[in-house]
KOLPA-701905 format. One record per residue: x, y, z of N, C-alpha, C in turn. Coordinates in steps of 0.05 Angstrom, whole numbers, plus 5000, padded with zeros to 4 digits. Layout:
N
XYZXYZXYZ...
END
This chain:
475
302617424247303117094240302116934261300916784250300316524261302916304261303416204282305416024275304515814295304215514280303315274288304815094271305614784285306914544271305814504243307314524219306514424197305214674184306514864192305715094168308415194153307815274126309715354112309515584113312415644114312015984117314816104093314516364086317416514070319116644093321216664096322816744118325816824109326017124126328417154118331017134141332916964138335316914152336117144162335917214190337817404202341017354215340617134229343617104236344316764241345716694256347016384258347616324278346016104291346315924316348515714309349215684340350715334338349815094323350915044306350014754293349014844266350215084257348915084230346415204225344915314255342415344243341515594243340515744218340216014206337616014234337116354238335216354259333616684250331616714259329716884245328216924274327517224276325317334293322917354287320617244301318317304276315917484299314017574289311317704312309517524305307917484315306117274327304017354346301517304344300517284362299817204385302517024391303016944417305717064418306917304406308617474428310417384401313617504413316217464391316817144393317517014372318516794376321416784351323216574360324816474349324716284331325416314305325216074289328515994275329215734294331515554284330515484247332515504230332215284207335015214202336114954205338114774193339614884163341814894154342414914140342215214124341415404136339615644118342515854129343316014112345116244109344016594115344716654135344316914142343817114114341317234106340817354087339217234068339216984064337316794046334816874057333016844035330116824036329516514027328216454047327816124055325116054050323415874039321515674043321415484069320215484098320615294112317915174118318314954140315814754143316814794174314214884189315214904225314014574226316814464251316314184255316014154282317314404299316614374327316114664340314614654358313514954367313614924402315315124406316215104441315015404455315015414477314115634486315615954475318116004468318716154459320716124435321115924424321815824396321415614380321715594359320715354348322715294321322115034315325214924299323514924269324214924254323514974224325014754206324414584188325014444164326214694142328614714126328114734094327514704079325514774068324814684039326114764012326214944017327315133987328115443989330515413978331515723981331415933962329716113974327116263946328916503934331216673958333316873942335816803952338416773945341216783954341716983974343516963993343617104004346117374000346217554006347817753984351317714001351817544018354417384025355317174010353217053997353816763973355216853957356916633945358416653917357716413900358816493871358716253860360416083864360715853858362415563866362315423843364015223832363615103801363214833814362014763840361314493840357814423834356914223836353914143844353814223862351214283875350014353898349014073912349813943938349313803950348113793975346413683987345713744022347513704036350013524035352113504056353413764050353013944035355214174034354114434038351614504055350214684059350814984052353514984058355015234066356915274041357515154024359915104003359515353992357815513984356815833970358316063991358715974017359416194040361916254034363316464032366416534033367416384047369716194059371216024075371116114108372216354096373216604121370116634141368316734125365716724141365116524146364816284142364116084151365716044178368316054175370215994198368916224221368216424216367916694232364916594250362716514238359916344246361716114268363215974258363815714275364115794303366216004289368816064321366516194337364416344327362916614346361116374360359016184348357216074355357715834376360415744370360715454388361915664421363515904412364916054439360916184457360116204443357516164450355416074471355915784454355715524466356015514487358815454493360715464515359615634540359415894534359516094550356016004561354415984548351515914562350415644565351115484554350815214557353015034581354915094570357714984593358115164612356315414613356915574642360115704639361215754620364915834615364316094609364516254630364516494620366416644613368916454624371816584614373016444588371716314574371816144552373816324532373016564531374816804510377516864515377716854543380316894550381616634557381116384551381516144555382715984521381916154506381316064468383616064468385015794461387915804454387915814415387015774407387015724375384515644352384015694331382015594318384515524293384415214291385415154268383815014241384415164224383615154194383814924188382714764169382914534154385114614127387714464127389314564101387714554077386114344072384614304045382214484050381014664035378314784031376514654019377714454004376114313979377314093975375313813966377013563958378913453988377113484005378913344034377713064038374813094042373912804049376812544040376612344056377912054051375411894052372411934045371011684042368811814031367311694019364211834014362411614004359811644007358411324002355411503985355211323961353511483941351411273948348211323938346411173941345611213911343010913912342310933881339510933893337310953875334210993881333110983847331410773849329910783825327911133823327511273848326311593850328411733846328811883828330612103828329112443824330512523843329912813841331812983822329813063808331213173784332813513800334713643804334813923814334214093794334414023771333914253757330914333750330014213749325514263746324814213776326014063795326014063822322913923813323013613806321013503809322213183812320613003820321212763825320912553802322012373795322312253767323711943770320711723760322311543759324311443743327211353748328911323736331011163747333411093739334810943748337511303763337111293797339111463803342211393824344411573818346111483832347311733837348111853868349212113887347912113908347112333913346212333948343112423947342212413969339312383986338412643978336212693966335312953956335113123991335913284001335213454027332713414034332113234061330013244075328612934064329912754052328512634044329812304041328612054041330411834047330211624021328711774009327611513982328811663953328611973950329912053931332412123930334412123903336612023904337112333871338112513882339312703858342912573849342812593822344512433807346412613812349912533816351412723821353112703790352712953774354212893745356713033746357313273776360813373773361113413799363613443801363713433836363113593848363313523874361713613897363113813904366513823907367613983918368313993947367613613955367413503981370413293970369813133964371212853948372912863928373712593920375712613895374312753878376012993857374813063837375112873813376712693811376512443785374612283789374012213811372112003813369012073821369412363828366812423825365312643796367012583781367012723755366412543732367012273750367512013729364511803739362412033756360611783774358511763750358111973732356411963710356811683697359511663689360111413669359411133693360011183709358510903725356910883726354411113724352111123730350610933711352210993680351211053662351510643656353910583660354710293659353510083676352610173699351209973719347310043700347010193699343510243684344210023662346410033644345909933620346309573629347009533650346709213662343409153663342009263668338809213660337709183692339809133713339009063736337909303743335709373767334209543777336009673798336009933810336310043828334810013859335910073876333610013900332010173893329710053910326910213905326110243939326910503952327610533981323910413994321610623989319810493995318210153994319210013964317809833967320809673971322909733977325309523989325909273970325509483940326709233922328109363906329809163890332709243871334709053878337009193855339409053863341609203870342309493857343409633868343109813889345509883911343910073936345910163945348910123946350410363955353310303934354010613936357310573930359110713945360610603962362110733975365310733970366410903976369210963958371011073989373910983992375111044006377911163989379211324000380911423985383311504005385311363994388311414011389911694003389511934013391612144001394212084005395411864017398311834019399411713995397611563975397911423955396511303938395511583940393411693913391911473904390011333920389311093907386011033923384210873910381110933908380710543917379210523944377610263948375710323940374110173928371410203923369709943927367409953940365809803945362209843937362009573921359509653907357209403927355709573940352709443962350609413943350109163939347809113930345808913943343608823930342208583943343108383934341708113947342707813927341407773903339207923900337607923876338408053857339707853842340207973810343907923819345007763835347407763841348607603813347007393810347807193783348007383750346707553755346007583730348807943729350107883752351408223749355208063746357008153725358508063712360408253738362008173757363308353770367008423755367408223747370808253731370108423710367808423699367608663676367408993684365508933715366009203727368609313732370509063746372909233750374609283724374009233703375409253687374809473678371709613681371509863672372410023685372209963713374010183734376510163726377609993717380710013715381210193695379310243666380110373649379010643657376910703673376411043675378611053699379810913718381011013742384410903742384610783720388010703715388810563745391110683751393210533770391410633798389710833804388210853819387610693842386110503819383610343836386010183849385310103876386909973889385509733898383009693890381509453903378009553901377109303896374409183891373309023904370709173925369908973932366908943935365508723930362608693932361108623948359608773966358408673987355108663981353308424001351008353993350408464020347808584016346008694040342708724032341508574039339408424046337108634067338008684082337108804103334909054098332509124102331909314089331909554098332909594119334009904126335909974103335310304096337310304070339710484089341210274086344010384096346010234091348410284081350910134070352210034092351409914111352009754132353809554122356209464128358109314112357709054127357709034144356708784168354108524168352808824151349708614144350208344125351908314118352208074094354507964086355407824074358007794059358808024048361908034046363808144029365908004015366008083986368307903972369508163953372208063977374708283951374308073922373708273908372708113883376808163864376808353872380108453857381508593881384608593876386108793892386208673917386808943935386708963956384409033971383708984003381609044018382309194034384809364032385709564052388209784043387309964046388810284029391110354060393410494051394810554072394210884079394411024098393911314107396011344120396911564118400211694139398711944154398911914176398512174195401812204212402212494212404012514228406212344225406912204204409811974199409011684206406111734213405411364219402711274202403911054194402110904169399410804184397010774169394910594193394110504162393210194168392210054152389610054151387410214131384410264134382410074118380609894134379609784114375609914110374809764095372109944087370510004116371709784131369409844154370809944179373410004179374910234194374210494201373410584227373710884233376411054226376011194214378111274211377911574208379111844212378412154204378512134180376012324169375012344151376812504136378712754156379713034136382712954143384412784132387312644143389712944156389713114132390213324132389813544156387413474164385813694187386713464211386613254215387012954234389113114247390813144221394513154240394913434257392113714245392413914265391813814294388613644285388213564314389713424337391213234325392413104337394813224350395613324336397813494346397613744370395513804363394413944390394013824411392213564408391913354434395613304443397013214427399113214436400313354458400713714446401513904459399513944481397613874481395913934507397013764533398013474518397913274542400913264549402113404537404613404538406113684558404713924550406014184558406714184581407914294594409114314619407414104638408313824629407013574652409513414649410013354670412913164680411112854681412712694656410712524645412712334658415012254670416612164681414511934697414911664700413211504714411211574715409411604692406711734688405511604660402911514679401511314656399511554638399311554607398211704600395011494580393411544594390511414578389411514561389011364529387711404519385411274518382711384526380011264529378411364499376711164494375311074475376611114450379410914443382211054429381510924400379010694399378810654373380910404369382110534339383710464324386110504335386710684356388710674371390710974358389911134341391611354323392911564350391411584358391911864390393711644402394011424406396111324427398611274419398311094389401411094371402411364365401311604367401911804354403412034387402311994406403212064431405811804434405511624428408411394436410011514424410011574398412111594382413011894381412412074403413412414403414312334431413912224452414612234485416011964488419912064493420711954500420611784525420811464529420311304545416811324548415311274529413011344535411711174547409611144570407910954579405111014565404510934549400610974541400010714539396710784551395410494548392610564533391510574512388910544495387010344506384610404509382510334520379710344500378910154499376610124478374709934487372209964488370709684496369909514468370509654446370209464425373009304415373209084417375108854416376408844384374408974365375108924340377209194331375909374348378709554345380809534348380809454368382509404392385209234382383809044361385708914348386908994323385609224314386409344293388609564308388009694327390209914340392309674342392309454344395209294354396309244332394509114307395909104282397509364278396209604278397509864262400609924284400209894312402509944327404809714316404209504312407209314304406609404268405509394255406409574225407709834231407610034248409310214256411910184272411709964286414709904300413710094333411310154336411110344356411610224382413510304397413710164427412210404453411610324474410910484497407810434499406410364472403810384475402310024476400310014500398909834500396009824498394809634481391509684484390109464494387609514504385509344524383509464511381709154508379109184505377409224532376209344542375909384565373009554570371709594587370509734606371509914611370910204615372510404632372010364662369910374664369310274695370510074708370909834695371809634707375209544697376509784688378909794674381209734700381209804728382909794751381909604763380209464752379209254769381309024755380609024739382208824717384708834716386009124719388809204713389609344739389509244756390209414780393109514785395809404762398209594776398609864760396009984741396010194736394710404759394010254778392410464796394510734814392910854809394911104823397011224803397611114777399611184760397911274745396111354737394311414709394911784714396811944698396812264708395212354683395712254667392812394640391512244620389012364620387312244604386512304577386312244566386112384532382812114527380712414522378712324518377712374486376512174477375612244452372612094439371312154453368911944450367212044429364911894421363311874391362212114404360312204379358412464374356612464397355612214404353612274428355012284457358312354455358812404483359512224497359212354526360412114552357712014573357211874569354811784592355411904616353911954629354612194656355911914673354311684678355911454692358511354691359111424661361311374651363911614658362411794655365011994661365912024691363311954705364211974732366111794747366211514725368411334725370711444721370511494704373411704687374011894717373011994727373812224736375412064768374011924772374811664788377111604791378211524760381311464758383411574762381811944770383712054787386512174770386012264743388012394739388212684745391212754743392013064744391113204724390713094698390113274675388713114652386613244643385113094618384413254601384813124574384713284548382613174530380513324530377513274519377813314493377813054473376813204447374413114436372213284424369813204421369613394388368113144384366913254360363413404350363013464378360213514392360613664419361113944411361114114426359314184453356714094438354814214459355113944482356113674472355113514502358813514507360413604506362813724512362113934536360414074523359714314541358614214569356614064557355113894592357413734610358913624594360513494602363113664623363613924610365114074621363714174652362214184658360814264686360614084706361113784693360913584714364013534715365013624701368713614707369413864727367814054726368614274739368414254768365314164779364114034797367013854811367713734796369013504810372013604815372313814810375213934818377414024794376013934769377613964749376914284731380014474729379114774722381214774690377914804673379614924646381315044647383414984626385815084627386215284590384615124575385615244540383315104529382515254507380915024482381915184463381514954440382015044415379814914394379315074374377614944356378814744328377714664318378714484296376614514277377214564255375314484232376014324204374314034218375413894195373413834174371613964175369113984158368314304147370214344124369014614116366014564101365014694103362314764083359714574100360614504123357914354135358414544166356314514181356714544207358114484229359114294220360614094237363114254249364514184276367314344273367914144312369614124307371513974334372714094350372914054378373914274400375114104416378414204432379114064439380414184471379914114493380014254518381714094538383214224550385514254566384314224600383813964619383414054641385214014659385914174690386914014707385614054733386713894748385713864785387514094790
END
């Protein structure tokens, strides 16, 4: 077999690697190669296209599943690219995630003792319909999943795998989000198509309907809907008639309707790209986590799986407080965002001294508002660069005993991590939505004198490759 970039092959997936990559080993004229195939399940026969070739391995793009794996089972949901493993029994998904992540820590993070330090695997309390936000795309180019062909049509659903211009209509629930909303999405599509206004045409950058973004409150069983359109055609669209249609479809579950204008050519539902008008109802919904209420707007970052987030946050609290003398000690919540972890810590620790720090000022304002909403005391929030924090607030120097880190997916920049280490905390609780960057940072923390004590894995996203990790380090 020859192996070159762009070549299409039919391969049988043999195993699973970290990040949900199926892998297979092939004999070539240049020797043995490992081929990594994202979103593929062991046992599947797949059609792939080679995208990268290295000295001993190659990466491929999944084009089509030719034969299903013996491990797969039938599910009553419409298949979507965002849930590639939904046909794999949930226990098998968890087994793959745990094993591949621990392997990653052993190899990339050089943590040879990680299995003896492993605390627990925390499964999502909900296996299905767990998400509190979903974004659907419009397109004038539809991919018909039944005949596997591209058609000029009015489409509303999810992007076809590997494309940015084709959308597959969602005609029944995906198994990830609200069942009633998704089973009614076909009616929403038919209503909007009947207006005569066009869906967005990604290659031409023209059209009216662009995205439909929906947030759900599990606490109040409410839906906040945001329709994102271009400005061309706004005068012809009757917003109040559409609201009346949504009320008839969803009843009292409709909390509010927002209309956002986005004329940016990039095909993303960026709400800050144009004006947003709350045309009816509320602009925020409430979610509850471990007894506290949090206001969530369309723009807010909030954990996508609230029931699993509760488990994650409780583990963070346990690690921060376990056998830890918190008297006269400050707990610093870095990359605190809207302050969820800091408030939960303050609500569970007597005489707490919690400081939340994030460089994004709007997130800090949101955090302060939520703290007032919950009547939480013992927590203060600061909009500040990590490296400059002690210079700006010298009263905390030498008092920071524990740091909670919860960085974005890209991890912590090496320069910033060195600044975190210089804060001199005795204990660091590191929460990561990307164990690969956490493994890299674990090496730096070890060289700075921090020893890994415990590690837990939290599965917030069943049927996907994503896994979160919580590590406890001590000097």
